[in-house]
C-alpha positions as CSV (number, residue, x, y, z in Angstrom):
1,M,-3.4,14.3,-27.2
2,S,-4.6,15.2,-23.7
3,E,-3.0,18.1,-21.8
4,L,-2.2,15.7,-18.9
5,Y,-0.5,13.2,-21.2
6,K,1.5,16.0,-22.9
7,R,2.7,17.3,-19.6
8,L,3.7,13.9,-18.4
9,R,5.7,13.2,-21.6
10,K,7.4,16.6,-21.4
11,Y,8.4,15.9,-17.8
12,A,9.6,12.4,-18.6
13,D,11.8,13.8,-21.3
14,S,13.3,16.4,-19.0
15,D,16.5,16.1,-16.9
16,Y,14.7,16.1,-13.5
17,L,16.1,13.4,-11.2
18,P,13.4,11.4,-9.3
19,M,14.5,10.9,-5.7
20,H,11.0,9.8,-5.0
21,M,8.6,6.9,-5.6
22,P,7.7,5.0,-7.8
23,G,10.7,2.7,-7.5
24,H,11.2,2.1,-11.2
25,K,12.5,5.7,-11.5
26,R,11.0,5.9,-15.0
27,R,13.8,3.7,-16.4
28,V,13.4,0.0,-15.3
29,G,10.6,-2.0,-16.7
30,E,9.1,-2.5,-20.1
31,M,5.3,-2.9,-20.7
32,G,5.0,-1.8,-24.3
33,N,1.7,-0.3,-25.3
34,P,-0.5,-0.8,-22.2
35,Y,-3.7,-0.7,-24.3
36,C,-2.7,-3.9,-26.0
37,I,-2.9,-5.9,-22.7
38,D,-5.7,-4.0,-21.0
39,L,-8.3,-6.8,-20.7
40,T,-11.1,-7.9,-18.5
41,E,-11.9,-11.3,-17.0
42,I,-12.2,-13.2,-20.2
43,E,-11.8,-16.9,-20.6
44,G,-8.3,-18.1,-19.7
45,F,-7.2,-15.0,-17.7
46,D,-8.8,-15.9,-14.3
47,N,-10.4,-13.5,-11.8
48,L,-8.4,-11.8,-9.1
49,H,-11.1,-12.2,-6.4
50,H,-11.7,-15.8,-7.2
51,A,-8.3,-16.8,-8.5
52,E,-8.0,-20.5,-9.6
53,G,-5.7,-20.4,-12.6
54,L,-3.3,-17.9,-14.0
55,L,-3.7,-15.2,-11.3
56,L,-3.4,-17.8,-8.6
57,E,-0.1,-19.0,-10.1
58,V,1.4,-15.5,-10.3
59,Q,0.3,-14.7,-6.7
60,K,2.0,-18.0,-5.6
61,R,5.1,-16.9,-7.4
62,A,5.1,-13.6,-5.3
63,A,4.5,-15.7,-2.1
64,D,7.5,-17.8,-2.9
65,L,9.7,-14.8,-3.5
66,Y,8.8,-13.4,-0.1
67,G,8.7,-16.7,1.8
68,S,5.0,-16.2,2.7
69,E,2.3,-18.9,3.1
70,E,-0.3,-16.8,1.2
71,T,0.1,-13.7,-0.9
72,H,-2.5,-11.6,-2.7
73,Y,-2.1,-8.9,-5.3
74,L,-3.3,-5.4,-4.3
75,I,-4.2,-3.2,-7.3
76,N,-5.6,-0.4,-5.1
77,G,-2.2,0.0,-3.4
78,S,-1.2,-0.8,0.2
79,T,-4.2,1.2,1.3
80,A,-6.5,-1.7,0.2
81,G,-4.3,-4.1,2.1
82,I,-4.3,-2.1,5.3
83,L,-8.1,-1.6,5.2
84,S,-8.6,-5.3,4.6
85,A,-6.2,-6.3,7.4
86,V,-7.8,-3.9,9.9
87,S,-11.3,-5.1,9.0
88,G,-10.4,-8.8,8.9
89,C,-8.6,-8.9,12.2
90,T,-11.1,-7.0,14.4
91,S,-14.8,-7.1,15.3
92,F,-17.0,-4.1,14.7
93,G,-16.6,-1.7,17.6
94,G,-13.5,-3.6,18.9
95,K,-10.1,-2.3,20.0
96,L,-7.0,-2.0,17.9
97,L,-3.5,-1.1,19.2
98,I,-1.6,1.0,16.6
99,G,1.5,3.1,16.4
100,R,0.4,6.7,16.4
101,N,2.6,7.3,13.4
102,A,0.4,4.9,11.3
103,H,-0.7,5.9,7.8
104,K,-4.1,7.6,7.4
105,S,-5.5,4.4,5.9
106,V,-5.2,2.7,9.3
107,Y,-7.4,5.4,10.8
108,H,-9.8,5.1,7.9
109,G,-10.1,1.4,8.6
110,A,-10.8,2.1,12.2
111,L,-13.4,4.6,11.2
112,L,-15.2,2.2,8.9
113,R,-15.2,-0.5,11.6
114,G,-16.1,1.8,14.5
115,L,-13.0,0.8,16.3
116,K,-11.6,2.1,19.6
117,L,-7.9,3.0,19.1
118,R,-5.1,2.7,21.6
119,F,-1.8,4.3,20.7
120,L,1.8,3.4,20.9
121,Y,4.1,6.3,20.6
122,P,7.5,6.0,18.8
123,Q,10.6,7.1,20.4
124,Y,11.4,10.7,19.7
125,M,15.0,11.1,18.5
126,G,15.6,14.5,20.0
127,S,17.7,16.8,17.9
128,M,17.4,14.5,14.9
129,G,13.8,15.7,14.5
130,I,12.5,12.3,13.4
131,N,10.5,9.6,15.1
132,G,12.2,6.4,16.2
133,A,11.0,2.9,16.7
134,I,8.1,1.4,18.6
135,L,9.6,-0.5,21.6
136,P,8.5,-4.1,22.4
137,K,8.1,-3.2,26.1
138,D,5.6,-0.5,25.2
139,V,3.6,-3.0,23.2
140,E,3.7,-5.4,26.2
141,N,2.6,-2.8,28.7
142,A,-0.3,-1.7,26.5
143,L,-1.5,-5.3,26.0
144,K,-1.3,-5.9,29.8
145,E,-3.3,-2.7,30.5
146,D,-6.0,-3.6,28.0
147,P,-6.7,-7.3,27.4
148,D,-9.6,-6.5,25.1
149,I,-7.2,-5.4,22.3
150,E,-7.9,-7.6,19.3
151,A,-4.9,-6.9,17.1
152,V,-1.7,-4.8,16.9
153,L,-0.6,-2.7,13.9
154,I,2.9,-1.4,13.6
155,T,4.4,0.7,10.8
156,S,8.0,-0.5,10.0
157,P,9.9,0.9,8.3
158,T,8.5,4.4,8.9
159,Y,8.4,6.9,6.1
160,D,11.9,7.9,7.2
161,G,13.2,4.3,7.1
162,V,13.3,3.7,10.9
163,V,12.7,0.0,11.7
164,S,11.1,-1.5,14.8
165,D,12.1,-4.9,16.3
166,I,9.3,-6.8,14.7
167,A,10.6,-10.2,15.8
168,E,10.4,-9.2,19.5
169,I,7.1,-7.4,19.0
170,A,5.7,-10.5,17.3
171,K,6.6,-12.6,20.3
172,V,4.9,-10.2,22.7
173,V,1.8,-10.0,20.6
174,H,1.5,-13.8,20.1
175,R,1.7,-14.4,23.8
176,C,-1.7,-12.7,23.9
177,H,-2.9,-15.0,21.0
178,I,-3.7,-12.0,18.7
179,P,-2.3,-11.1,15.3
180,L,0.4,-8.6,14.5
181,I,-0.2,-6.6,11.3
182,V,2.9,-4.8,9.9
183,D,2.6,-1.9,7.4
184,E,5.9,-2.6,5.6
185,A,4.9,-0.6,2.6
186,H,8.3,1.0,2.3
187,G,10.2,-2.2,2.9
188,A,9.3,-4.3,-0.1
189,H,13.0,-4.5,-1.0
190,F,14.2,-5.8,2.4
191,P,14.4,-9.6,1.6
192,F,16.7,-9.2,-1.3
193,S,19.9,-8.3,0.4
194,E,21.3,-9.1,3.8
195,H,22.4,-5.4,4.0
196,F,18.8,-4.3,4.4
197,P,16.8,-4.8,7.6
198,T,15.0,-8.1,8.3
199,D,11.6,-8.2,6.6
200,S,8.5,-8.7,8.7
201,V,7.4,-11.9,7.0
202,S,10.5,-13.7,8.2
203,A,10.3,-11.9,11.5
204,G,7.0,-13.6,12.4
205,A,4.3,-11.0,11.6
206,D,0.9,-12.5,10.8
207,V,-0.1,-9.9,8.1
208,V,2.4,-7.9,6.1
209,I,1.6,-5.3,3.5
210,H,4.3,-4.3,0.9
211,S,4.1,-1.5,-1.7
212,L,6.0,-2.8,-4.7
213,H,5.8,0.6,-6.4
214,K,7.5,2.4,-3.6
215,T,10.9,0.8,-3.6
216,L,10.9,-1.8,-6.5
217,P,10.4,-1.5,-10.3
218,S,6.6,-1.8,-10.3
219,L,3.8,0.5,-11.5
220,T,2.2,3.0,-9.1
221,Q,-0.7,1.5,-7.2
222,T,0.7,-2.0,-7.0
223,A,1.2,-3.8,-3.7
224,L,1.1,-7.2,-1.9
225,I,-0.5,-8.5,1.3
226,H,1.0,-11.6,2.9
227,L,-1.0,-13.8,5.3
228,N,0.8,-16.2,7.7
229,G,0.1,-18.3,10.8
230,P,-3.1,-19.5,12.5
231,L,-4.0,-16.3,14.3
232,V,-5.7,-14.6,11.3
233,I,-9.0,-15.6,9.8
234,R,-7.8,-15.6,6.2
235,E,-11.2,-16.0,4.6
236,K,-12.4,-12.8,6.4
237,I,-9.4,-10.9,5.0
238,R,-10.0,-12.3,1.5
239,K,-13.6,-11.1,1.8
240,Y,-12.5,-7.6,2.6
241,L,-10.0,-7.6,-0.2
242,A,-12.9,-7.9,-2.6
243,V,-14.8,-5.2,-0.7
244,Y,-12.0,-2.6,-0.8
245,Q,-10.7,-3.3,-4.3
246,T,-12.3,-2.7,-7.6
247,S,-14.3,-5.6,-9.2
248,S,-12.5,-4.8,-12.4
249,P,-8.8,-5.1,-11.5
250,S,-6.3,-3.8,-14.0
251,Y,-4.5,-6.5,-15.9
252,V,-1.9,-3.9,-16.8
253,L,-1.1,-3.4,-13.1
254,M,-1.2,-7.2,-12.4
255,A,1.2,-7.9,-15.3
256,G,3.5,-5.2,-14.0
257,M,3.6,-6.9,-10.6
258,D,4.5,-10.2,-12.1
259,Q,7.1,-8.5,-14.2
260,C,8.5,-7.0,-11.1
261,V,8.7,-10.3,-9.3
262,L,10.5,-11.9,-12.2
263,W,12.9,-8.9,-12.5
264,V,13.8,-9.3,-8.8
265,R,14.4,-13.0,-9.2
266,E,16.7,-12.4,-12.2
267,H,18.6,-9.3,-10.8
268,R,19.4,-10.2,-7.2
269,E,23.0,-9.1,-7.8
270,D,21.8,-5.6,-8.6
271,F,20.7,-5.1,-5.0
272,E,24.3,-5.8,-3.9
273,I,25.6,-3.2,-6.4
274,F,22.9,-0.8,-5.3
275,Y,24.0,-1.1,-1.7
276,M,27.6,-0.5,-2.5
277,E,26.7,2.6,-4.4
278,L,24.5,3.7,-1.5
279,Q,27.5,3.3,0.9
280,K,29.5,5.6,-1.4
281,L,26.8,8.2,-1.4
282,R,26.3,8.1,2.3
283,G,30.1,8.3,2.9
284,R,30.2,11.5,0.9
285,L,27.2,13.0,2.7
286,R,28.7,12.3,6.1
287,K,31.4,14.9,5.1
288,M,28.8,17.7,5.0
289,K,29.7,20.5,7.5
290,R,26.4,22.4,7.8
291,L,23.7,20.0,6.5
292,R,23.7,16.7,8.4
293,L,23.0,13.2,7.2
294,L,20.6,11.6,9.7
295,E,21.3,8.0,10.6
296,V,19.7,5.6,13.0
297,P,21.1,2.2,13.9
298,G,19.3,-0.5,11.9
299,M,17.5,1.9,9.6
300,D,16.9,1.3,5.9
301,P,20.0,2.8,4.2
302,S,18.1,3.5,1.0
303,K,16.3,6.4,2.6
304,I,18.4,9.6,2.5
305,L,17.5,11.9,5.3
306,V,19.3,15.3,5.6
307,S,18.7,17.6,8.5
308,V,18.7,21.4,8.0
309,L,18.7,22.3,11.8
310,G,21.1,25.2,12.4
311,T,21.5,26.1,8.8
312,G,18.9,28.9,8.5
313,L,16.9,26.9,6.0
314,C,13.8,24.8,6.6
315,G,13.3,21.5,4.8
316,T,10.9,22.9,2.3
317,E,13.4,25.6,1.3
318,L,16.1,23.0,0.8
319,S,13.7,20.9,-1.3
320,D,12.8,23.9,-3.4
321,L,16.5,24.7,-3.9
322,L,17.2,21.2,-5.1
323,R,14.3,21.3,-7.5
324,E,14.9,24.7,-8.9
325,R,18.7,24.8,-9.2
326,Y,19.6,21.2,-9.6
327,H,16.4,19.6,-11.0
328,I,16.3,17.0,-8.3
329,E,12.8,16.2,-7.0
330,L,12.7,14.7,-3.4
331,E,10.1,12.5,-1.9
332,M,9.3,14.7,1.1
333,A,10.3,17.8,3.0
334,C,9.2,19.0,6.4
335,S,10.4,21.7,8.7
336,T,13.6,20.2,9.9
337,Y,14.7,17.7,7.3
338,I,14.2,16.2,3.8
339,C,13.8,12.7,2.6
340,G,14.9,11.2,-0.7
341,I,14.0,7.7,-1.8
342,T,16.7,5.7,-3.6
343,T,16.0,2.3,-5.1
344,V,17.7,-0.4,-7.1
345,A,16.6,1.4,-10.2
346,D,18.9,4.3,-9.5
347,T,22.1,4.5,-11.4
348,R,25.6,5.2,-10.2
349,E,25.4,8.5,-12.1
350,S,22.1,9.6,-10.5
351,L,23.4,8.9,-7.0
352,S,26.6,10.8,-7.7
353,R,24.5,13.7,-9.1
354,M,22.5,13.8,-5.9
355,G,25.6,13.8,-3.7
356,D,27.2,16.6,-5.8
357,A,24.2,18.8,-5.2
358,F,24.1,18.3,-1.5
359,L,27.8,18.9,-1.1
360,E,27.7,22.1,-3.2
361,I,24.8,23.5,-1.2
362,D,26.6,22.5,2.0
363,R,29.7,24.4,0.9
364,V,28.0,27.6,0.2
365,L,25.6,27.6,3.2
366,G,26.4,30.4,5.6
367,E,27.8,32.7,2.9
368,D,26.1,35.7,1.4
369,L,24.2,33.9,-1.3
370,K,22.2,36.0,-3.7
371,G,18.9,34.4,-4.6
372,Y,19.1,31.7,-1.9
373,P,16.0,31.3,0.3
374,K,15.5,33.5,3.3
375,V,16.3,32.0,6.7
376,H,13.9,31.0,9.4
377,E,14.7,31.9,12.9
378,K,12.6,29.2,14.4
379,D,13.1,25.4,14.0
380,T,9.9,23.4,14.6
381,E,10.1,19.9,16.1
382,D,8.5,17.4,13.8
383,M,7.5,15.2,16.6
384,I,4.3,13.3,17.2
385,R,2.5,14.8,20.2
386,K,0.1,12.8,22.4
387,T,-3.6,13.6,22.0
388,E,-6.8,13.4,24.0
389,S,-9.5,11.3,22.4
390,V,-13.0,12.6,23.1
391,C,-14.9,10.1,21.0
392,T,-14.2,7.4,18.4
393,L,-13.6,8.2,14.7
394,L,-17.0,6.8,13.8
395,E,-18.8,8.9,16.5
396,A,-16.9,12.0,15.3
397,E,-18.0,11.1,11.7
398,E,-21.6,11.2,12.7
399,R,-21.5,14.4,14.7
400,E,-22.5,17.8,13.2
401,K,-19.5,19.9,12.4
402,E,-18.6,23.5,11.6
403,F,-15.6,25.4,10.1
404,I,-13.7,27.8,12.3
405,K,-10.5,29.8,12.0
406,T,-7.5,27.7,12.7
407,E,-6.1,30.1,15.3
408,D,-9.4,29.9,17.3
409,A,-9.3,26.1,17.5
410,K,-7.6,25.6,20.9
411,G,-9.7,23.3,23.0
412,R,-12.0,22.3,20.2
413,V,-12.5,18.7,19.0
414,S,-11.3,18.0,15.5
415,G,-13.9,16.9,12.9
416,D,-11.3,15.9,10.3
417,F,-7.8,14.5,9.8
418,I,-5.1,17.1,10.0
419,S,-1.8,16.0,8.5
420,V,1.2,17.1,6.6
421,Y,1.3,15.3,3.2
422,P,3.4,13.5,2.5
423,P,3.5,11.3,4.6
424,G,-0.1,11.7,5.7
425,I,0.4,10.7,9.4
426,P,-2.4,12.5,11.4
427,I,-1.3,15.3,13.7
428,L,-4.9,15.3,14.8
429,A,-7.6,12.8,14.1
430,P,-11.4,13.3,14.2
431,G,-12.6,13.1,17.8
432,E,-9.3,14.4,19.3
433,R,-9.0,17.7,21.1
434,M,-6.8,20.5,19.8
435,T,-4.2,21.4,22.5
436,G,-2.3,24.7,22.4
437,E,0.9,22.8,21.6
438,I,-0.6,21.0,18.6
439,L,-2.2,24.2,17.4
440,E,1.1,26.0,17.5
441,Q,2.7,23.2,15.5
442,I,0.0,23.4,12.8
443,L,0.2,27.2,12.5
444,E,4.0,27.0,12.2
445,Y,3.7,24.3,9.5
446,E,1.3,26.6,7.6
447,K,3.8,29.5,7.8
448,Q,6.5,27.2,6.3
449,G,4.3,26.4,3.3
450,L,4.0,22.7,4.0
451,T,1.1,20.9,2.3
452,M,-1.5,20.6,5.1
453,H,-4.5,18.3,4.6
454,G,-7.5,19.3,6.8
455,V,-6.6,23.0,6.8
456,N,-8.4,25.0,4.1
457,D,-7.8,28.7,3.7
458,G,-6.9,29.1,7.4
459,R,-10.0,27.2,8.6
460,I,-10.5,23.7,10.0
461,L,-13.4,21.5,10.7
462,V,-14.4,20.9,14.3
463,L,-17.3,19.1,16.1
464,R,-20.1,21.5,16.7
465,E,-20.4,22.5,20.4
466,R,-23.6,22.9,22.4
467,S,-24.6,25.4,25.1
468,M,-25.7,24.4,28.6
469,D,-29.4,24.4,27.5
470,G,-28.6,22.1,24.6
471,Q,-28.9,24.7,21.9
472,N,-26.3,24.7,19.1
473,I,-23.7,27.5,19.3
474,L,-23.0,28.9,15.9
475,S,-21.9,32.5,15.1
476,D,-23.1,34.4,12.1
477,G,-21.4,33.7,8.9
478,E,-20.0,30.3,9.9
479,E,-20.8,27.2,7.9
480,L,-22.3,24.1,9.4
481,I,-21.8,20.6,8.2
482,G,-24.6,18.3,9.3
483,K,-24.7,14.5,9.7
484,R,-25.0,14.1,6.0
485,Y,-22.3,16.7,5.2
486,N,-24.8,19.1,3.6
487,L,-23.6,22.7,3.8
488,Q,-26.0,24.9,5.5
489,S,-25.8,28.7,6.0
490,T,-26.8,30.6,9.1
491,G,-27.7,34.1,9.8
């Protein structure tokens, strides 16, 4: 038995409470021995990329569940759907308007297609420390300023559960006769109770991507892409689905998706029960005196956001405390708040246990607690800061690069994505200049122990600069990454 499998089994048998994805929470769903159904495209089992029989039927069943004209299985996660949507709705070297808080896969799609990006910035929610919605008027203004934009991509809900007005944004975008793509990865459960926000398919978006595994009882890596209306070239998106997904799609994952669709059909009442239990939990958390439940009008109530501002803790410390003392594993922690994901697979007991832990921590905060984490004097705003783009992602990809110390990076142009993971939203993307404000934010995140992608042992990758006479500047001992990413030494 492999070491990885043994560790997974041991963890599965423990009492750790999963307040994170996948949405099945290790308790809803039954697949039996996966090896028994792990097939390839043999006679009678169709082919995902040329579906004409069985797989066409199950995808139509998913389309019917979501009220979509056309739905495709994604066995490489929402990432494959986003890459396909970006590629299928733009021309090479074209322009794409996106929310700056887009997932890194959106940026990867732009890189692969050589796109020029224009950004929409979400509202900043002030002392709440989270990013708000994208406003329809900001979309309208951006489209008026740049008529060459070929498509618009919005993330709704955000990782924190904040929802934009997709219906109004769709109207604005459609007046320009271009498609609206919505990354609704975290909202696959929206259509199944009127208590959740309106889903983007029914709100009029042209392309919608759902991660089944995030908030529904489906296996990790399973997602859907929905195509609607006349503004998308569907055949082009279908072509890219075959490009970005494996040619040997897993029948285990596809069976899991069909099981999920059938489960939702047969358990619609469970979503109402889930919502009522959520309301009980949120009601309890509103009584906290030091910790604070973050709530935004119209947000997804299944996301549990708790602010630590003013408590002396940072979010990572609260997350560590919940893990170590209460065996509760959260989805995400940043400097000022934490995020827990609840789903229809959570039980009344699990939600109650989560509430008990928060209330107990809230009661003892501020007292002299032996063994509790040390306080931080500084609270960092987890806001998205505006950036200066020096070149496109693809141009940055082709430039020579060098590693430098992070603290020396002010004014330099990033050669890599720098982000806190999760959720993976770029603080800085390749081709963007490092401002003093952004550098300060990155250094503070490092101090707090957040998982930083793009920062390695206190160094980051930047575009190589040139002197006035065109000669490369490179100090002794630094490493250079050339156009083909071959490490070269100097000295």
